[in-house]
Biotite code that builds the C-alpha atoms (Angstrom):
import biotite.structure as struc

atoms = struc.array([
    struc.Atom([106.467, 122.296, 10.782], chain_id="A", res_id=1, res_name="UNK", atom_name="CA", element="C"),
    struc.Atom([108.808, 123.511, 13.689], chain_id="A", res_id=2, res_name="UNK", atom_name="CA", element="C"),
    struc.Atom([111.141, 126.316, 13.024], chain_id="A", res_id=3, res_name="UNK", atom_name="CA", element="C"),
    struc.Atom([113.859, 126.878, 15.366], chain_id="A", res_id=4, res_name="UNK", atom_name="CA", element="C"),
    struc.Atom([115.404, 130.338, 16.200], chain_id="A", res_id=5, res_name="UNK", atom_name="CA", element="C"),
    struc.Atom([118.331, 131.235, 14.154], chain_id="A", res_id=6, res_name="UNK", atom_name="CA", element="C"),
    struc.Atom([121.084, 133.259, 14.839], chain_id="A", res_id=7, res_name="UNK", atom_name="CA", element="C"),
    struc.Atom([123.772, 135.272, 12.846], chain_id="A", res_id=8, res_name="UNK", atom_name="CA", element="C"),
    struc.Atom([127.244, 133.762, 13.896], chain_id="A", res_id=9, res_name="UNK", atom_name="CA", element="C"),
    struc.Atom([127.951, 132.263, 17.241], chain_id="A", res_id=10, res_name="UNK", atom_name="CA", element="C"),
    struc.Atom([126.539, 134.408, 19.504], chain_id="A", res_id=11, res_name="UNK", atom_name="CA", element="C"),
    struc.Atom([122.575, 135.328, 19.552], chain_id="A", res_id=12, res_name="UNK", atom_name="CA", element="C"),
    struc.Atom([122.943, 139.232, 20.085], chain_id="A", res_id=13, res_name="UNK", atom_name="CA", element="C"),
    struc.Atom([124.592, 142.065, 18.870], chain_id="A", res_id=14, res_name="UNK", atom_name="CA", element="C"),
    struc.Atom([125.439, 142.808, 22.596], chain_id="A", res_id=15, res_name="UNK", atom_name="CA", element="C"),
    struc.Atom([127.118, 139.558, 22.640], chain_id="A", res_id=16, res_name="UNK", atom_name="CA", element="C"),
    struc.Atom([129.868, 140.426, 20.204], chain_id="A", res_id=17, res_name="UNK", atom_name="CA", element="C"),
    struc.Atom([130.453, 143.699, 22.120], chain_id="A", res_id=18, res_name="UNK", atom_name="CA", element="C"),
    struc.Atom([131.114, 141.819, 25.022], chain_id="A", res_id=19, res_name="UNK", atom_name="CA", element="C"),
    struc.Atom([133.385, 139.478, 22.972], chain_id="A", res_id=20, res_name="UNK", atom_name="CA", element="C"),
    struc.Atom([135.598, 142.548, 21.513], chain_id="A", res_id=21, res_name="UNK", atom_name="CA", element="C"),
    struc.Atom([135.570, 144.084, 24.857], chain_id="A", res_id=22, res_name="UNK", atom_name="CA", element="C"),
    struc.Atom([137.161, 140.900, 26.471], chain_id="A", res_id=23, res_name="UNK", atom_name="CA", element="C"),
    struc.Atom([139.494, 140.703, 23.409], chain_id="A", res_id=24, res_name="UNK", atom_name="CA", element="C"),
    struc.Atom([140.736, 144.416, 23.994], chain_id="A", res_id=25, res_name="UNK", atom_name="CA", element="C"),
    struc.Atom([140.898, 143.730, 27.648], chain_id="A", res_id=26, res_name="UNK", atom_name="CA", element="C"),
    struc.Atom([143.211, 140.705, 26.905], chain_id="A", res_id=27, res_name="UNK", atom_name="CA", element="C"),
    struc.Atom([145.459, 142.641, 24.453], chain_id="A", res_id=28, res_name="UNK", atom_name="CA", element="C"),
    struc.Atom([145.622, 145.664, 26.827], chain_id="A", res_id=29, res_name="UNK", atom_name="CA", element="C"),
    struc.Atom([149.552, 146.434, 27.310], chain_id="A", res_id=30, res_name="UNK", atom_name="CA", element="C"),
    struc.Atom([150.622, 144.857, 30.668], chain_id="A", res_id=31, res_name="UNK", atom_name="CA", element="C"),
    struc.Atom([152.351, 148.207, 31.463], chain_id="A", res_id=32, res_name="UNK", atom_name="CA", element="C"),
    struc.Atom([148.983, 149.930, 31.886], chain_id="A", res_id=33, res_name="UNK", atom_name="CA", element="C"),
    struc.Atom([148.433, 147.714, 34.813], chain_id="A", res_id=34, res_name="UNK", atom_name="CA", element="C"),
    struc.Atom([151.366, 148.525, 36.919], chain_id="A", res_id=35, res_name="UNK", atom_name="CA", element="C"),
    struc.Atom([149.193, 150.615, 39.322], chain_id="A", res_id=36, res_name="UNK", atom_name="CA", element="C"),
    struc.Atom([149.023, 147.203, 41.266], chain_id="A", res_id=37, res_name="UNK", atom_name="CA", element="C"),
    struc.Atom([152.840, 146.980, 41.708], chain_id="A", res_id=38, res_name="UNK", atom_name="CA", element="C"),
    struc.Atom([152.654, 148.505, 45.129], chain_id="A", res_id=39, res_name="UNK", atom_name="CA", element="C"),
    struc.Atom([150.604, 145.802, 46.597], chain_id="A", res_id=40, res_name="UNK", atom_name="CA", element="C"),
    struc.Atom([151.878, 142.989, 48.701], chain_id="A", res_id=41, res_name="UNK", atom_name="CA", element="C"),
    struc.Atom([151.969, 139.879, 46.280], chain_id="A", res_id=42, res_name="UNK", atom_name="CA", element="C"),
    struc.Atom([149.516, 138.019, 48.697], chain_id="A", res_id=43, res_name="UNK", atom_name="CA", element="C"),
    struc.Atom([146.899, 141.230, 48.280], chain_id="A", res_id=44, res_name="UNK", atom_name="CA", element="C"),
    struc.Atom([147.344, 142.010, 44.521], chain_id="A", res_id=45, res_name="UNK", atom_name="CA", element="C"),
    struc.Atom([144.581, 141.026, 42.124], chain_id="A", res_id=46, res_name="UNK", atom_name="CA", element="C"),
    struc.Atom([145.584, 139.941, 38.381], chain_id="A", res_id=47, res_name="UNK", atom_name="CA", element="C"),
    struc.Atom([146.287, 142.757, 36.632], chain_id="A", res_id=48, res_name="UNK", atom_name="CA", element="C"),
    struc.Atom([143.891, 141.306, 34.199], chain_id="A", res_id=49, res_name="UNK", atom_name="CA", element="C"),
    struc.Atom([141.128, 140.953, 36.921], chain_id="A", res_id=50, res_name="UNK", atom_name="CA", element="C"),
    struc.Atom([138.683, 142.982, 34.936], chain_id="A", res_id=51, res_name="UNK", atom_name="CA", element="C"),
    struc.Atom([138.447, 140.239, 32.114], chain_id="A", res_id=52, res_name="UNK", atom_name="CA", element="C"),
    struc.Atom([137.037, 137.932, 34.694], chain_id="A", res_id=53, res_name="UNK", atom_name="CA", element="C"),
    struc.Atom([134.608, 140.821, 35.956], chain_id="A", res_id=54, res_name="UNK", atom_name="CA", element="C"),
    struc.Atom([133.800, 141.579, 32.245], chain_id="A", res_id=55, res_name="UNK", atom_name="CA", element="C"),
    struc.Atom([133.374, 137.675, 31.347], chain_id="A", res_id=56, res_name="UNK", atom_name="CA", element="C"),
    struc.Atom([131.140, 137.200, 34.452], chain_id="A", res_id=57, res_name="UNK", atom_name="CA", element="C"),
    struc.Atom([128.601, 140.011, 33.675], chain_id="A", res_id=58, res_name="UNK", atom_name="CA", element="C"),
    struc.Atom([128.643, 138.577, 29.877], chain_id="A", res_id=59, res_name="UNK", atom_name="CA", element="C"),
    struc.Atom([127.887, 135.108, 31.350], chain_id="A", res_id=60, res_name="UNK", atom_name="CA", element="C"),
    struc.Atom([124.873, 136.488, 33.517], chain_id="A", res_id=61, res_name="UNK", atom_name="CA", element="C"),
    struc.Atom([123.496, 137.671, 30.479], chain_id="A", res_id=62, res_name="UNK", atom_name="CA", element="C"),
    struc.Atom([123.738, 134.578, 28.713], chain_id="A", res_id=63, res_name="UNK", atom_name="CA", element="C"),
    struc.Atom([121.997, 132.713, 31.620], chain_id="A", res_id=64, res_name="UNK", atom_name="CA", element="C"),
    struc.Atom([119.123, 135.155, 31.779], chain_id="A", res_id=65, res_name="UNK", atom_name="CA", element="C"),
    struc.Atom([118.522, 134.491, 27.641], chain_id="A", res_id=66, res_name="UNK", atom_name="CA", element="C"),
    struc.Atom([118.802, 130.536, 28.378], chain_id="A", res_id=67, res_name="UNK", atom_name="CA", element="C"),
    struc.Atom([115.990, 131.084, 30.964], chain_id="A", res_id=68, res_name="UNK", atom_name="CA", element="C"),
    struc.Atom([113.806, 133.508, 28.907], chain_id="A", res_id=69, res_name="UNK", atom_name="CA", element="C"),
    struc.Atom([114.145, 131.299, 25.687], chain_id="A", res_id=70, res_name="UNK", atom_name="CA", element="C"),
    struc.Atom([113.599, 128.196, 27.437], chain_id="A", res_id=71, res_name="UNK", atom_name="CA", element="C"),
    struc.Atom([110.571, 128.977, 29.533], chain_id="A", res_id=72, res_name="UNK", atom_name="CA", element="C"),
    struc.Atom([108.977, 131.278, 26.756], chain_id="A", res_id=73, res_name="UNK", atom_name="CA", element="C"),
    struc.Atom([106.047, 129.165, 26.710], chain_id="A", res_id=74, res_name="UNK", atom_name="CA", element="C"),
    struc.Atom([105.354, 130.213, 29.832], chain_id="A", res_id=75, res_name="UNK", atom_name="CA", element="C"),
    struc.Atom([103.051, 133.819, 30.633], chain_id="A", res_id=76, res_name="UNK", atom_name="CA", element="C"),
    struc.Atom([105.527, 136.641, 30.208], chain_id="A", res_id=77, res_name="UNK", atom_name="CA", element="C"),
    struc.Atom([104.515, 137.733, 33.633], chain_id="A", res_id=78, res_name="UNK", atom_name="CA", element="C"),
    struc.Atom([105.102, 134.557, 35.167], chain_id="A", res_id=79, res_name="UNK", atom_name="CA", element="C"),
    struc.Atom([108.651, 134.271, 33.790], chain_id="A", res_id=80, res_name="UNK", atom_name="CA", element="C"),
    struc.Atom([109.351, 138.010, 34.718], chain_id="A", res_id=81, res_name="UNK", atom_name="CA", element="C"),
    struc.Atom([108.394, 137.384, 38.050], chain_id="A", res_id=82, res_name="UNK", atom_name="CA", element="C"),
    struc.Atom([110.447, 134.303, 38.543], chain_id="A", res_id=83, res_name="UNK", atom_name="CA", element="C"),
    struc.Atom([113.364, 136.208, 37.342], chain_id="A", res_id=84, res_name="UNK", atom_name="CA", element="C"),
    struc.Atom([112.936, 138.994, 39.658], chain_id="A", res_id=85, res_name="UNK", atom_name="CA", element="C"),
    struc.Atom([112.632, 136.840, 42.454], chain_id="A", res_id=86, res_name="UNK", atom_name="CA", element="C"),
    struc.Atom([115.809, 135.060, 41.591], chain_id="A", res_id=87, res_name="UNK", atom_name="CA", element="C"),
    struc.Atom([117.689, 137.755, 40.456], chain_id="A", res_id=88, res_name="UNK", atom_name="CA", element="C"),
    struc.Atom([121.094, 136.737, 41.677], chain_id="A", res_id=89, res_name="UNK", atom_name="CA", element="C"),
    struc.Atom([123.403, 134.856, 39.138], chain_id="A", res_id=90, res_name="UNK", atom_name="CA", element="C"),
    struc.Atom([123.521, 132.172, 42.276], chain_id="A", res_id=91, res_name="UNK", atom_name="CA", element="C"),
    struc.Atom([120.124, 131.587, 42.704], chain_id="A", res_id=92, res_name="UNK", atom_name="CA", element="C"),
    struc.Atom([119.420, 131.478, 38.735], chain_id="A", res_id=93, res_name="UNK", atom_name="CA", element="C"),
    struc.Atom([122.288, 128.884, 38.229], chain_id="A", res_id=94, res_name="UNK", atom_name="CA", element="C"),
    struc.Atom([121.148, 126.536, 41.385], chain_id="A", res_id=95, res_name="UNK", atom_name="CA", element="C"),
    struc.Atom([117.464, 127.393, 42.773], chain_id="A", res_id=96, res_name="UNK", atom_name="CA", element="C"),
    struc.Atom([115.573, 128.702, 39.539], chain_id="A", res_id=97, res_name="UNK", atom_name="CA", element="C"),
    struc.Atom([117.457, 126.433, 37.252], chain_id="A", res_id=98, res_name="UNK", atom_name="CA", element="C"),
    struc.Atom([116.217, 123.634, 39.296], chain_id="A", res_id=99, res_name="UNK", atom_name="CA", element="C"),
    struc.Atom([112.711, 124.613, 39.271], chain_id="A", res_id=100, res_name="UNK", atom_name="CA", element="C"),
    struc.Atom([112.773, 125.033, 35.696], chain_id="A", res_id=101, res_name="UNK", atom_name="CA", element="C"),
    struc.Atom([114.630, 121.743, 34.634], chain_id="A", res_id=102, res_name="UNK", atom_name="CA", element="C"),
    struc.Atom([115.021, 119.536, 37.827], chain_id="A", res_id=103, res_name="UNK", atom_name="CA", element="C"),
    struc.Atom([118.767, 119.898, 38.134], chain_id="A", res_id=104, res_name="UNK", atom_name="CA", element="C"),
    struc.Atom([121.707, 122.821, 38.454], chain_id="A", res_id=105, res_name="UNK", atom_name="CA", element="C"),
    struc.Atom([123.527, 124.598, 35.790], chain_id="A", res_id=106, res_name="UNK", atom_name="CA", element="C"),
    struc.Atom([126.716, 123.010, 36.618], chain_id="A", res_id=107, res_name="UNK", atom_name="CA", element="C"),
    struc.Atom([125.471, 119.433, 36.983], chain_id="A", res_id=108, res_name="UNK", atom_name="CA", element="C"),
    struc.Atom([123.811, 120.152, 33.490], chain_id="A", res_id=109, res_name="UNK", atom_name="CA", element="C"),
    struc.Atom([127.301, 121.318, 32.054], chain_id="A", res_id=110, res_name="UNK", atom_name="CA", element="C"),
    struc.Atom([128.653, 117.699, 33.506], chain_id="A", res_id=111, res_name="UNK", atom_name="CA", element="C"),
    struc.Atom([125.999, 115.671, 31.917], chain_id="A", res_id=112, res_name="UNK", atom_name="CA", element="C"),
    struc.Atom([126.404, 117.420, 28.755], chain_id="A", res_id=113, res_name="UNK", atom_name="CA", element="C"),
    struc.Atom([130.324, 116.128, 29.002], chain_id="A", res_id=114, res_name="UNK", atom_name="CA", element="C"),
    struc.Atom([131.830, 119.799, 30.416], chain_id="A", res_id=115, res_name="UNK", atom_name="CA", element="C"),
    struc.Atom([132.858, 118.867, 33.783], chain_id="A", res_id=116, res_name="UNK", atom_name="CA", element="C"),
    struc.Atom([136.084, 120.855, 33.373], chain_id="A", res_id=117, res_name="UNK", atom_name="CA", element="C"),
    struc.Atom([134.005, 123.994, 32.168], chain_id="A", res_id=118, res_name="UNK", atom_name="CA", element="C"),
    struc.Atom([131.437, 123.227, 35.450], chain_id="A", res_id=119, res_name="UNK", atom_name="CA", element="C"),
    struc.Atom([134.509, 123.253, 37.736], chain_id="A", res_id=120, res_name="UNK", atom_name="CA", element="C"),
    struc.Atom([135.891, 126.455, 36.210], chain_id="A", res_id=121, res_name="UNK", atom_name="CA", element="C"),
    struc.Atom([133.003, 128.679, 36.049], chain_id="A", res_id=122, res_name="UNK", atom_name="CA", element="C"),
    struc.Atom([131.914, 127.493, 39.771], chain_id="A", res_id=123, res_name="UNK", atom_name="CA", element="C"),
    struc.Atom([135.713, 128.824, 40.883], chain_id="A", res_id=124, res_name="UNK", atom_name="CA", element="C"),
    struc.Atom([135.164, 131.828, 38.660], chain_id="A", res_id=125, res_name="UNK", atom_name="CA", element="C"),
    struc.Atom([131.554, 132.373, 40.567], chain_id="A", res_id=126, res_name="UNK", atom_name="CA", element="C"),
    struc.Atom([133.459, 132.066, 43.831], chain_id="A", res_id=127, res_name="UNK", atom_name="CA", element="C"),
    struc.Atom([136.410, 134.452, 43.134], chain_id="A", res_id=128, res_name="UNK", atom_name="CA", element="C"),
    struc.Atom([134.006, 137.090, 41.751], chain_id="A", res_id=129, res_name="UNK", atom_name="CA", element="C"),
    struc.Atom([132.044, 136.832, 44.900], chain_id="A", res_id=130, res_name="UNK", atom_name="CA", element="C"),
    struc.Atom([135.195, 137.159, 46.934], chain_id="A", res_id=131, res_name="UNK", atom_name="CA", element="C"),
    struc.Atom([136.518, 140.060, 44.841], chain_id="A", res_id=132, res_name="UNK", atom_name="CA", element="C"),
    struc.Atom([133.067, 142.023, 45.199], chain_id="A", res_id=133, res_name="UNK", atom_name="CA", element="C"),
    struc.Atom([133.298, 141.387, 48.745], chain_id="A", res_id=134, res_name="UNK", atom_name="CA", element="C"),
    struc.Atom([136.781, 142.720, 49.674], chain_id="A", res_id=135, res_name="UNK", atom_name="CA", element="C"),
    struc.Atom([138.938, 140.210, 48.399], chain_id="A", res_id=136, res_name="UNK", atom_name="CA", element="C"),
    struc.Atom([140.286, 141.679, 44.932], chain_id="A", res_id=137, res_name="UNK", atom_name="CA", element="C"),
    struc.Atom([143.490, 139.174, 45.238], chain_id="A", res_id=138, res_name="UNK", atom_name="CA", element="C"),
    struc.Atom([140.832, 136.173, 44.602], chain_id="A", res_id=139, res_name="UNK", atom_name="CA", element="C"),
    struc.Atom([141.291, 136.744, 41.196], chain_id="A", res_id=140, res_name="UNK", atom_name="CA", element="C"),
    struc.Atom([144.495, 135.966, 40.465], chain_id="A", res_id=141, res_name="UNK", atom_name="CA", element="C"),
    struc.Atom([146.664, 135.349, 37.204], chain_id="A", res_id=142, res_name="UNK", atom_name="CA", element="C"),
    struc.Atom([145.883, 131.624, 37.204], chain_id="A", res_id=143, res_name="UNK", atom_name="CA", element="C"),
    struc.Atom([142.068, 132.515, 37.335], chain_id="A", res_id=144, res_name="UNK", atom_name="CA", element="C"),
    struc.Atom([142.460, 134.779, 34.309], chain_id="A", res_id=145, res_name="UNK", atom_name="CA", element="C"),
    struc.Atom([144.558, 132.202, 32.489], chain_id="A", res_id=146, res_name="UNK", atom_name="CA", element="C"),
    struc.Atom([142.316, 129.462, 32.952], chain_id="A", res_id=147, res_name="UNK", atom_name="CA", element="C"),
    struc.Atom([139.370, 131.274, 31.806], chain_id="A", res_id=148, res_name="UNK", atom_name="CA", element="C"),
    struc.Atom([141.106, 132.788, 28.567], chain_id="A", res_id=149, res_name="UNK", atom_name="CA", element="C"),
    struc.Atom([142.551, 129.306, 27.755], chain_id="A", res_id=150, res_name="UNK", atom_name="CA", element="C"),
    struc.Atom([138.808, 127.760, 28.490], chain_id="A", res_id=151, res_name="UNK", atom_name="CA", element="C"),
    struc.Atom([136.568, 130.179, 26.393], chain_id="A", res_id=152, res_name="UNK", atom_name="CA", element="C"),
    struc.Atom([135.818, 128.289, 23.514], chain_id="A", res_id=153, res_name="UNK", atom_name="CA", element="C"),
    struc.Atom([135.291, 125.218, 25.632], chain_id="A", res_id=154, res_name="UNK", atom_name="CA", element="C"),
    struc.Atom([132.929, 127.647, 28.253], chain_id="A", res_id=155, res_name="UNK", atom_name="CA", element="C"),
    struc.Atom([131.280, 128.667, 24.738], chain_id="A", res_id=156, res_name="UNK", atom_name="CA", element="C"),
    struc.Atom([130.888, 125.206, 23.157], chain_id="A", res_id=157, res_name="UNK", atom_name="CA", element="C"),
    struc.Atom([129.266, 123.960, 26.714], chain_id="A", res_id=158, res_name="UNK", atom_name="CA", element="C"),
    struc.Atom([126.658, 126.796, 26.704], chain_id="A", res_id=159, res_name="UNK", atom_name="CA", element="C"),
    struc.Atom([125.616, 125.854, 23.405], chain_id="A", res_id=160, res_name="UNK", atom_name="CA", element="C"),
    struc.Atom([125.222, 122.372, 24.231], chain_id="A", res_id=161, res_name="UNK", atom_name="CA", element="C"),
    struc.Atom([123.401, 123.186, 27.509], chain_id="A", res_id=162, res_name="UNK", atom_name="CA", element="C"),
    struc.Atom([121.332, 125.862, 25.735], chain_id="A", res_id=163, res_name="UNK", atom_name="CA", element="C"),
    struc.Atom([120.218, 123.606, 22.540], chain_id="A", res_id=164, res_name="UNK", atom_name="CA", element="C"),
    struc.Atom([119.581, 120.829, 25.281], chain_id="A", res_id=165, res_name="UNK", atom_name="CA", element="C"),
    struc.Atom([116.934, 123.101, 26.939], chain_id="A", res_id=166, res_name="UNK", atom_name="CA", element="C"),
    struc.Atom([115.672, 125.055, 24.308], chain_id="A", res_id=167, res_name="UNK", atom_name="CA", element="C"),
    struc.Atom([115.502, 122.685, 21.433], chain_id="A", res_id=168, res_name="UNK", atom_name="CA", element="C"),
    struc.Atom([113.879, 120.105, 22.944], chain_id="A", res_id=169, res_name="UNK", atom_name="CA", element="C"),
])
């Protein structure tokens, strides 16, 4: 008899709940606390809530690692650890390592599972997070923050669908 892993609640680890609480706290933080950015020109100003996107992306990266580790648990541990070390960046994990393990990339997998909008949003956030980290903090604007917040449930549902298709099959 095969018994699949069971999780307490919608997330798999205690740390996930911490991330979600931090995201909620960041969203609910009073806007007045962000007035430090007001001296930037509009074209150079990041969203006052840019930290929410950065925090989400860190959370997303941990879930992608969990997806790889769980789906490939039949591999010898040293082989899996070596692959994750070789493909340590999130971009290479979403595209290259994902293709090695599953024959496609993560975004196309989202599309196949019925979440094209989430795929587009995550690709956009990935590009904007990289731009932010490499000298363009204004890449994370209010539209990006609002799109993420409005789609958190859809992103979660998409991740669960892909996770189940890869881990439970």
